[in-house]
N, C-alpha and C positions, 0 to 999 in steps of 0.2 A: 704707437708711443704714448705712454701715460703722461698726463700733464699734472704735476704736483704744485703748480704755482699758487693755487688757492690755499694749499696747506702752508706754504711759506708766508703768504700774506696774513694768514690767520694767527700764526705764532709770533709775527714780527713785533707786536706791541705787548707781548706777555713775558712772563719770567722764563719762557722757553726760547727766547730769541737767540740765546747763544748756541742753540741747536743748529742755527743757520750756518754755523762755521763748518759743519760736517755733512749735514743731511743732503744738500743739493748735489754735492759731488758723488755721494753714495748712490743716490737715486738716479743720477745721470749714468753711472756705471751699470745700474740695474737695467735701465732703459736700453742700454747698448748691448748688454750681454745676458739678459735674463734667460734662464735655462730651458724653460718648457717650450717645446716646439709647437705646442697647440695654442700658444698665446695669441698669435695673429688671428686665428679663428675666433677666439673669445673676444678679441678687440673688435672684430666685425659685428659680433652680437651687440656689444655696447654701443657701437655706432648706429645700429639699426633700432635701438630702443627709442621710444617716443620721448620727446622733451615736453613735459607737462607738469603742472602744479596740481597735485591731488587735492580734492575737496575733503576727503576722509584722511585724517592722519591720527593714528592711535599707536603711541609707543609707550604708554603707561601700563597697559594691561596685556599687550601683545605687540607684535610688530606688523602693522597694517598700513598700507598706503593705497588710497583709491578704492572706491566701491565698484561693483560690477556694472552699476548704472552709469559710470563715468566714461565708458568706452563702448563701442559697438561690439556685437558678437564676433564679427570678423577680426576686429582689432584685438580682441581678447584671445582668439585662437592663434593669431600671429605672435602675440606676446608669449603665450604658453609655449609655442614651439621654439621661440628664441631662448627662453629660460631653460628649456629642457636640454639645450646644447651644452649648458654649463654643468651637466651631470658629472659626478655625483654631488648632491647637496647633503651635507652632513649635519650642520648646525642650524637650528631654526626652532619653530616653523615661521614662515613668512606668509602674509596675506597681501597680494598685490593685484588690485583691480579685479577682484573676484576669483583670482587664481590662488589656490591653497598649495603652497610648496611644503609638502609633508616630508620633512627632512628625516634623516636616519635617527638623529638624537632629538628627544623632546627637551631642548635646552631650556625651555620655559620652566620645566620641573626643577632643574638645578637652581634657576634664579629664584624660584619661590622658596627653596630651602635656605637660601643665604640672605635674601634681601632685607629681612627684618633684623638681622644680626649686625650688619655692617653700619658704619657711621653714615648718616644722611649724606647723599651725594650733591645736594643742592649747592650750586655755585662752586663746585669742586672741579679741579683739573685732574683728569683720570687717564691712566695708562692701562691698556689691556694687552698683556703679553701672551702671544700665541692665540690671538683672538679669533682664528678661523674666519668664517664668512662675515663675522661682525654682529651676530644676533645679540649677544650680551651688551655690545657697545650701544646698540639702539635702546636697550632697556635702561642702561646707565643714563643715557641722554634723557629718556622719558622720566627718570627719577630726579631730574633737575640739574644734572652735571652741566657745567658751563662749557667745557671742552672735553671731548673724548678722543683719544688717539689710540689706535691699535697697531701692533706690529706682528707680522706673521710672514715668513718667507715664501709661503705657498702662492704661486701665481694664480691658481684657480680660485683660491679664497679671495684674492684681490679682485678678480673679475666678478665674482658673485657679489662681493660688497659693493663694487662700483655700479653694478646693475641695479641693486636695491636703492642705492643713493640717487641714481639718476631718476628712478621712478618716484623717489620721495620729493622731487623738486630740487635736487642738488643742495641739500642742507649743508651748511658750511661749518658747523660746530662738531663735526665728526669726520675723522680721517683714518684711513688704513695705509700703512707703509709696508712694502715688501722687504722687511728687514728682520733679522734675528736680534734678540736683546743684546747679544754679544757685540753687535755693531753700533750700539748706542753709546755715546759718551756719558760719563757720570753727570746727569742733569740736575739731580737733587732738587726737583721742581714739582713733582706730582703730589697732590693731596692724598690720592688713593691709587695703589697699584694692584691690579689683579693678575694672578698667574694661575690659570685653571687648565688642568690637563697637560701640563708641560714638564713638571719636575721629573717624572719617571722616564722621560725621553732624554734627559741630560746626563752626559757621561760623568760630570762632576756636579752633583746636586748642591754641594756647599758653595761652589762658585756661582751657581744660579741664584742662591739666596743672597749672596753679596751683590750680584748684579741688580737684583730687585731693590736691595738697600740703597744702591747708588742712584736709583731713579726717584726715590722718595725724598720729599722735603722733611726737615726735622719736625717730628710730631705727626708725620703722615702714617696712613694705615695700609698694611699689606693684607690682601685677601688671597689666601693660598688654598687651592683645591687640587687634590692629586689622589692617585691610587695608594691605598694603604693595606696593611695586613694586621691581624690581631697580634698582640704581644706587648711586652714591656719596652722600656726605653732602649734596650740593647738589641731589639728584634728588627732585622732587616732582611728582606728576600732579594737575592741577586740571581735572577734566572740564568741558568747555564746557557741556554739558547734562546728559545722564544717564550713569550708570555701571551696567551690568548692569540696565538699565531703572529704576534708582532715581534719583529727581530730587533727593535730599537727601544726595548725596555731595559733599563739598567738597574735601578734601585727602587724597591718598594718597602719603605720603612713602616713600622707601626706608627700610629698617631703620636704615641708617647715619645718615640725616637725622633720624629720630625719636630715636635715641640722642643725637644732638647737641642736639636741642631739650630733651631731659630734662636733660642736663648744664647747659645754659644756664639752665634753671629752678632749678638748685641741687641736683638729685638726684645722688647718688653711687653708686658700684658698679653702674653701668648696664651691663647685659649682655643680649645676645640668646640665648635658650635654645631657641627653636624657630622654624622657618619651614616652612610647609606649604601646598602648593597645594590648594585646596578641591576635592574630587571630587564627582561626581554621586551617589556612594554615601553621602556624608556629609550632603549637603543635597539633598532630593528630595521629590516629591509622595508623599503617603500617604493612606490613608483618613481620617486625622485632620487633613490639610492638603491640600485638593484644589485650591488655587490654583496659579498658576505658581510654579516653583521654579528651581533653578540651571540645569537643562538648557534651560530656555526663555530664560535670560539669556545663553547662550553662542552664538557663531557656529556654526551647524550644519555649516559646511564647514571650520572651524578652531577647535576647542574651546580653543585656547590664547589666544583672544581673546573678549571680550564681543561682543554683537551690535552695539555701537557701534564696535568696533575697538580697544578698550583691552585691556591685558593682563588675562587671566583672573584671578579672585580668588586672591590669595596672602595668607596670614595669618601674622603674626609674634607671638610672645610675648616681651616684654621685661620684665625685672625691674629695679627700682631702689630705692634707699633714701633716706629723708629723714635728713639728718645728725643725730646725737645732739645736737649743739650748737645746732640750730635749733628754734624752736617758733613 
């Protein structure tokens, strides 16, 4: 059973305190009925991880806790084996007491592409929707955010995040909740809301944009990153079946279409700050993620297309603001 009491204490004295009206019952339900049958095994991994305060902490240029000289060779081997049980590791990389978790995604590359465009995070309260194992959350905290909260319904991502957090010395300004954004009440409280790699998985992308709107305070900033295609503001790809072997991809708009959607939802100062074709160096198999990856999703004879014949993955970062006059 996961203990979320530190999260409740952390938000009690903040503008998020009204979340306490719904979060405890939702998380109690999750604790009682969480779906993944492997979670008890992952919980045992968390219980076996050492409680220690690392001397090395670096979350400003990477996510690193503890140097290799802080634990014995035997302890490092045991830690390595425990963390391997939480396979597959998709978002990272992490450096933990001399162990390099070389994740499927070089999530640090995405962070480098967007970090200089967003509003400074210093003293901000931040929400990361679909946060995965929490790599970007740590970078947000490293850039000065006062409180970072992630939501992601994946039980494995929660276990991976809690493993890193335990090895970080149980830092209390960062929390991951196993919830989807549709389970959040309209909080209207976050200075910055990130939604990265989520929109194309939503059956109703416009509803998702309004859900993001409902979490932002007036004047807050949205950071939206998603798969896009080339084209004008009327161009949208709706895969008939799969896209890159994924069966849960619904809508891939052009960047121009997505910016139009945002403006129709009421966002202002909508702007495209980055478009980038995903490379097989950024998303690939590793020892920490041995399943299929991007190279397996592309046409081997034409890597500009997926195996289904769709345009190969291109990702855009779009920023927008909620007007100060709206709440």
